[in-house]
N, C-alpha and C positions, 0 to 999 in steps of 0.2 A: 250632441256632438261634442265631444272632448278635444280642447284646443290648449294649447301650452302658450302663456302670454310672453311677448318679448319684452313689453314696457308695461310699465304701472297703467291702470284704466282705472281711473275712478267711477267706484259702484260696481266694478267688476273683479278685481284682483290685482296682485302686486307681480312684477317680473318674476318669471319662472313658475307661477302657479297654474297647476294644472286645473282647468273649470270646466262646466259644461254649459255651452249656450244653444241656442235654437241654430239649427243647421243654415238661414238663410243670412242670419247675421254673422257665423262666421264664414261662410264661403263668400259671401259676397262683400261684405267691410273688413272686418278684422285681417283675414288671410292676405285679401290684395293689397290693403294699406302696410301691411307689414309688421303689425301689431301681435300678430299669434302665427300659431302654426299648428299642424295636424298633429295630434298626441298618438303618434304609432309607436310600439315596442322601440323602436330603433330609437327615436326623437326622445325619448322619458329617457332611457338609457344616456343620450347624449348628457340632455340637460341635467341628470342627478351627479354626472362626471363633473362637470361645469360648477355647479354647486358646492362639491366637494373640493375642490381645487380654489375656489373662490372663498371659499369659508372664514379664513383670514381678512380678507378685505372687507367682508360683510361685517364680521366682528369689529373693526376698526370704523366704518361706517355708523354703527349702531352706537358705539361709545361716543362720537363725535355729537351724534343726535341728541343722547343723552347727556353731554355737557351744554348743549346749545339749551336744552329745557331747563337744567340747572339755572342758566345763565337768563333765562328768561322769569324763572323763579314765580312768585305773585306778582309781575308787573300789572299795574293796571294803565291802561291808555286811555287818553282822553281826545276826543274828536270833535269839532264843533261843524255845527250845519244849522244851515238856516232852518226857523221853525215859526209858525205860526201862533197865535195866544193860546190855541188848547195844546200847545205842544207838538203837537205833528207838525214833523220835519217837510221839508219841499225837496224832493229828490228823494235818494237815499243814501245809505252809508255801506259802502262795497268793501270788497276784499282788499282792493288795491289801498285804499285811504288805511286800511290798517296795517300792509306793509309797509306804506311810507311813514307812517307813526312808528312802526318798530325800526324802520332805518334811522329815524331820528335819534331813537334811542342805542343805535349800534348794533342791531342786529339784522341781519340781510337776509330774510327770507321770502322766497318767490310767493307771490301773490295766489297762486294756484294751489296751492298748499293749504291756504286758509280758509275755511268755511265758518259762516255766520248766518245766523236765523235771517229773516226780513226784518229790518229796522225802518220802523214807521212812525214811532215817536221818541221823545227825549227819554234817557233813562239808562240803565246798566244793560248790558247784553254780555252773552258769552260767547267767545270765537274761537275754534278749534284749529291749533295746528298741526299738521299730519308732518311730523318730521321723519318721520322712519314709519317700516311696517308695522313695528311693534311699540313707537314711541310717539305718543300724541299728547299735545299740551294745550289746557285751557287756557285763554286770556280773559280778563275784564275789561269790557269796553263800555267807556263810560259817554254817551253821547249828551254834548250839551249846547243851548243855544248860542248864536254867533252875538 
């Protein structure tokens, strides 16, 4: 079943993308929740026209994302966590903690745009920040003991 996404959906696609999903997922979840619409020929034409009209806005948003990526640069974040003698941390380091650490550096990014692998020990990890459809930035996160 082909659908047109109305919003960005992690793992599926971005706004105005035409994606193929299983019929039940589209009919029972995406369309009733307002996340997508059927990809009929008329809807495809409407979306294509909307994309054409909004091209300059999209370019500005992309340029802002590139500027933010340049501002982040090769930033290295340090997050303190309680850890045992073997270096295993109690709890976990989450994307919320990374967003807070970035906010302390003067960069405000939504926590939902940050992904990091499962952090279980002290050390350095890579967090990916999804700034735009075409702009992603990797930040080094150092987890240290308190």
